[in-house]
N, C-alpha and C positions, 0 to 999 in steps of 0.2 A: 464577486461572484461567488458564489459560493462551491463553484465546480472548477476545479484545475488540470490542467496537462502539467506531469510532473514526472520528474526523471526518480523521484525518491523511490529509496527501496528499504524495505522491510523487513523483519523476519517472521511473518504469517506466511501459512504452509499453502500451496499456490493448487489447489485440487480441482480440476474440472470437472463437473458435474450437470450435465443437463436437469435444469430446476423449473424452466419454463412449461407453457403449454403453447400450441400450436392455437392461432385464433385467427377466425377464420373473417374479413370483412369486406363482405361482396363476392368477387372473383379471384380475389387475392390472399393469400395464407400468411400469414406473420409469424415467422419461429423466432420468438426470442428467447433466451434463456441466461439468466443468472449463474454465473462460473463459479464466481468467488465474492463470495463470503461462501461454499456449499450447502445447499439446505439442509439441516441440522448441525452444520461444522461447530465442533468445540474449538475457539480460538485461544492463546494465552494471552492476555493482556500484559501489556508492552508500555510504559508511561509515554505520553507525547507522543503516540504513533497515530498520526489520522488513520481512518478508515478507507480500504480500496475496494473499488469494487470491479469488475471484468465482467462485462454483459456483452454475450453472441448476441449479434442484431445484422443487420443490414448497412452498411455505410451512411444510407443517406436517411435511416430513422435514428429520433433525438426522442429522449424520454424525460417526464419529470422523477425524480425520487426522492422516496418518503422514504422517513428515516424514522422507526416508528411512529405514524401519521403522521409527522413533522416535516415540512418538503423543505428538502435539502439543495434546488436548483435544478436546472435544467443539464440536459449531456446529450451530445452527439457520438461521446468517446466510448471506443471500449474500454478504456483503460479510464477511471476515473480516480480522483484522490477528492473524498470529501472533508469539507472544510468544518472536522468534526472528530474530536477524540473518543472514543467510547469508553465508559468504564464497563468492570464485569458486571454483567447482567445478560438478559435475552433480549434480542431486538430483532426485529421485523423490519424487511427493504422490499419495498413497492415500486415498481415500475408502472407509470402511465404514459399511453402512448401520445406524442404531442399533434403527430403527423394525422390524428384521426377526431372526428367529432367528440366533445367531451361528454356529452350523453354516451357515445357508444362506448368512449371510457373502456379498454383490453388493460388489464393489469397485471401483471408478472411478480406473484408473491417467493420469499423465501426466509427463512428466520435460521438465524445461529444462535449461538452463546461467546457472550466471553468469560473465559473464565481466569481468578486471582491468581498470576505468577509468580515465580519466586522471587522473593526478593533479589534486588540487584547489588554483587559486591561491592562495598563500600572501600574497600584498599586494592591497591592493586596486589595481584600476587607475587610471592617473592620471586619470583623469580624474574621480572621485570625490575625489580631493586637489583640483582647479582649482573644483571646484561648492561644496568648504566654502569653499576661501578666497573667492571671488563673494559665497556667502553673507553672511559677516560683514563685509565688505569694503562691499557696496552699503548697508547697515546696511536691508535690507528686514526681518531678522528683527525689528528695533522697533517695528514697524506687524504685524506677525502676528497674527492669532487663529484660534483654533477653536472653531467653534461660539459664535463670538459670545464666546468670554471672548479678552483680551488675554494673547497667550502669545510668549515669547521661545525657542522651540522649532521646527526645520522640519517641513515639514508631514511630510513621512518620519518622523519621531520619534513625532507625535501618530497617523497611522495605525496604529504599532505599537503605541504604549499602547491604542487602541481595539480590537485584535485579540485585547489579554491580557484 
C-alpha cells in the first residue's frame, strides 16, 4: 500500500497555509487544504527522505493522491508519507475525493519545488573525535550505568539502543 502511517521525522519545514478551495456538493460544503508542502514552497532536498503531506480535511474523508499526475494511493489520514523520495525539481500534488462520484471529481492542487541541498559532510567534525578520546582516556566509561545496570557504553549509544 503506497500510503503509510509513520512516526518518521525529517527536516522539512512545517508550514501551515490554506491552499485548497471550498467545493460545493449539493448542500454540503467540502473544505480541504494541502497544508504541507505549502503552495509555492521551496524545500531543500535531503537524500532518502520520503515526501510527507499534511491535509486539512474531515475525519471521514479519503482522497486519492496524485504526484505529477501519477497516482500514489488513497489516504484517509491527515499526515501521509508517500512511498516516493522526490529529487530536486517542480511537483504538483492533486487530491481527488474518493467519497464523491468520479464524474464530479473535485480536486485540490498545490505545487512546490525541491531545491538541491548542500552536500552532506563525509567526515564527523573534529570535536567528535576529541570527545571519544576524552571518554576513553578519562576512564568514565568504567563507571557508567544505564538504568542502574553497569555498562561500558557511552550514554549516547544507550540512547540509540533505547530508541531501537
